[in-house]
N, C-alpha and C positions, 0 to 999 in steps of 0.2 A: 464494366467500369470499375477501376480500382480507386478507392478513397485514399487521399494523400494528406498528411499533415507535414508542415515544415517547422522545425525547431530552429528559430533564429532568422531574423530578417535584416541582417547587416549586409556587408559586401557579398558574402557567399550566398545567402538566401535570396536576396533581391536580384543580384546581378547574374549569378551563375545558374542557380537551380530554378528559380521561379519562371523565368522566360522560357527555359528549355522544356519544363513541364507543361507550360501553357500551350505549346505547339505539339504536344505528344498525344495522339489518339488514345482514348481509354484510360487516361489518368486524370483525376479531378482533385484539385486542391480544395479540401473542405475546412481546413483550419491552419492557422499560423500562430506560433508562440513568439511574442515579443512584448516587453513591458514598456518600451520606449514610445512615448506619445507620437513623435514624428514618424517613426518606423511603422507604428500602427496605422497612421493615416496613409502612408505609402502602400502598405500591404492591402488595406481596404480598397484603395484605388485600383491596384493591380488585380485583386481577386474580390470583386464586390459581393460574391455569394458565399465567401468563406467566413468562418468565425475567426476573428482576430482577438487574441486574448493574451494576458500575462499569466493566466492560471492554467497550468499544465493539466490539471485534473479535468478541465472542461474539454481538452482535446482528447483525452482518453475516452471520454463519454461519446465521442463521435464514431467510435468503432472503426478506426482507420485500418487499411490493409498495408500501408507503407508509410514509414516515418523517415523524413529527410533530416539528418543530423547536420546542421549547417551553422551552428554557433561557434563560440570560441573553442579552441582546441581542447581545453580542459573539460568541455561538456561531451566530447565525442564518446568516450568510454561509458560514463554513467547513463547517458540517454540511450545509447545503443543497447546496453544491458537491460534497462527497464523496458524498453520497447519489445525486445525479444522475449523477455519473461512474460509480457502481456499478450504474446502471440502475434506480434506485428513485425513484418519484414522491415529492413532498414537499408537506406543509402547513407553512407557515412563519408563526409568530406575528408580530405587528407589533412594531417596524418590520421589514419583510422583509429589508432590507439597510441598511448605513450611508447609502447615497445612491442616486439614481435610475440613474446609469450602471452601478453594480454590479448592481442589480436587472435592468436591461435585458440585461446580459451573461448572467446566470443564466437569464433567460427564454429567451434564444437557445440556451443550452446544453440546456435542457429540450426545446425544439422540435427541435433537431438530433438528440436521442436518442429522440424520440417519447414523451416523458414529460410528466407534468403537474406544474405548479408553482402551488400554490394558496395565496393569501394569506388569513390568518385575520382577516377583518373581520366578526366575528360580530354587531357592533352594527347592522348593517342589519336585524336581526330583533329589535331592542328594541321593546317595547310602545309606548313613547312615540314612537319614530321611525316605526314602521308607521302609527300613528294620525295623525301629522303629515302623512305623505305621502298618506294617504287623504283627508284634508281638502283638501289642495292639488288632488288629482285631481278632487275634486267641484266645484272652482271656488268654494268657500265665500268665499274672501277676494280673489278676482280674481287679478291677476298679482303674485306675490311680489316685493318689492323690497329687503327687509332681513331677514336671518336672524340671530338671536342664539342661540348654542348654548354651553352651559356644562357643564363637568365639574369640580366644585369640592368640595373636602374641607377639613377643618381637622386637620392632622397636624403639630402644633408641633414634635415631637421627631423626629429622624431615626431610622429603624429599623435603621440600620447596614448595610443590604443594598447590593447593587451599584447599585440605582436611585439611591442618594444619592451615589455616587462623583462627584468633581468633574472627573476627567480626561475629556478629549474622547473618548478611546479606549473608555471604559467605556459610552458611549451611555446614560447615565442621564438623569434629569430629565424634567419633564413634556412637553417638546417631543418627546421620543421616545416617551413613555408615553401621554399623553392625546391629543396632536395628531393621530396617525394616524387615530383614530376621528373626531375632530371634522372633519378635512379631508375624509375619505372621504364622510361624510354631506353636507357642504356641496357637494362636487362633484356628488354624486348628486342632490341636491335643487335646487340653484341653477344648475347648468350650468358651462361652462368658465370657468376663472380666468385672468385676464391680468395681475393685479398682486397683490403680497403685501407687507404691512407687518407686522412682528412685533416684539414686545418680550418678552424673557425675562429674568427676574430671580431672584436668590437672596435671600430675605427672612428666612429662619430664622437664628437666631444661630449655631447649630452649622454647621460647614462641610458643605455639601451641594451637589448639582447644582441647576440651575434649578428653582424650585418655584412660580413664578407666570408665566403666559404669556398674552399677548393677541395675537391675530392679526386683521388686517383683510384680507379677500380681496375684490378687485374682479373682478366677473364681466363677461363680454363683453355680457351682457344689460343692464348698467347697475346690476344689483343688487349688494348688499354682504353679506358674511358677517362677523359679529363673533363671534370664537371665543375662549373663555376656558378655560384649564386651570390649576387652582390647588390647592395643598396648604395655603394660608394664608388661606382664606376662611371666616370664622367664622359669617357670616350666610347662611342658605340663599337661593339665588337661583333663579329659574325655570330648569328644564332647557332649555326651548325657548321662544322668542318669534319669531313670524314675521309680518311686516307686509306686506300687499298693498294694491293700489289700491282695494279695496272692503271691507276689513276686516282682521282680525288674529286670530291664535290664540296661546294660551299653554298650556304644560304645565309644571306646577310640579315634580312628582315624577319622579325617575329610575326607569327600569326596575328591577325587583327580582330578575331572574333570577340575577345575580351573588350577591346576598345569600343566595338559596336554595341555590345550589351551594356556597357557603362553609360552610354548616352541614350539608352532606352530603345534601341532598335530591336525589334522582335524578329526572330528567324522566319524567313519566308523566301519568296522568289529572289534569286541572286545571292542568297546567303553564302558566305564562305569564299566568295570570289575576291582574290587579292588584287591590289593595284598592279599596273603593268610593270612597275619598276621592282616588284617583288618577284625574284626569279631564282632558279637554281643554276649555278655555274658548274659545268662538268668538264673536267680534264681527263681525257682517256687516250690510251695508246691506239693510234690509227694503224691502218694496214701498212703504212710506210715505216712504222716503228717510232714515229714522232708523236709527241703529245699534242692533241688537238683540243681546243676549247670550244664548247658549245653552250648556249644559254637557252633555257626552257622556262615557260611560265609555271608557277606553282599550281598544284592541284587544289581543288576547292576544299576548304576546311569544313568539318561536319560535326560540330559538337551536338547538334540535335540527335545524332545517331545514338549517343549514349542512352538517353531516356527512351528512345524507341526500342532499344534492346532490353532495357529494364521492363518495359511494358510487355514485350514478347515473352520474357522470362516468367513474369508473374502470371500471365494469362495462359501460356502454352508450354512452359518449361524449357524454352529454348536457351541454351547456355549463352551468357553474354561474352563479349570479347575480353573484358577485364574481369577477372575472378578474384575472390577474396584470397585464395591461395597464392595468387601472384602478388597481391598487396602484402601478404605476410612475408613473402620473400623480399619484397622491397623494404619492409620494416627491419628485416634481419640486417640488411646492408646499412640502414640508418643507425641501428644499434651499434654496429661495428664502427661506423663513422664517429659516433659520440665517444666510444671507447678510445679510438685513435686520437681524437682531439685531446682527451684527458691525459693519455699516457705518452703521446708523441711518437708512438710506434705504429707500424703497419699491423693490421689485425687479420688473421687468417680465418676464413669461414669453412667450418667442417660440419656437415657436407657443404659444398658450394651452394650459393643462393641461385636458384634457377626458376624461371617462368616455365 
């Protein structure tokens, strides 16, 4: 049994990490760091046998094997550094660090100490993304050449949290929030990226960080990824559209695992099954030469697989699907995107960023 502490019990700690760890064999939450009284009550209800405290020194005294860094973005680097220096492996929520050089330095620190540094890119196990990858693997649309991926919401008013802070140091905004997932999937699906053009804007009337983002990634294959992250998109748009030289696919609805976790559903039997109206639409060249449309249900989403792989890696050394080296490459693309936003120019990546 590996002893786990969670740093932060807001949205990430309570909704994303806590429930997934609860259903993972051989991982035990022994402590949670939060100083907010309401969050302390919530954490104690969810983990009655864990120490809930606002004093980080009390958590170090528990001799944990794994620290989950799930607080505000500004805490990711310092808490990961301290954990690794204390001989504790880490899971770090996205973005894993402010930039790629810092991520690379932390990865080296982990390697030097014989520890693990796991990036939390759980959306590799979204129902929509798993279905999209399976369709590509089947060769349904031929060779993909344009990938369109969107994470869009309509949140006209700022919620006043750290994600809406305008200072660069706060690491708020959709470029830090949605883009890590969008870029991770694009690299995984479309291959190495050699150029990045990005536009990040603040459109809401109240002062806030960037709330509308468009990125265009140029892949060495010649393919393009068109990525959108927005909090000011009132009309639903397809989650995914992927175009190939012999067809195309579209998935309109986004994976529902987050929605279920937010209302307190714990993964179990039937987890990850999407509603019947959540489908993948496929257009492909038939034997006649005409384009034929078919519709198939989405595969089951499987976020619990993330922590199952973390457990297997800690206990048996099995490499996880998502590696820190992949996350570093994702950060390289995000660094280029921030440069592109500032300069207004396309940024070339040398060497290309590749999973």
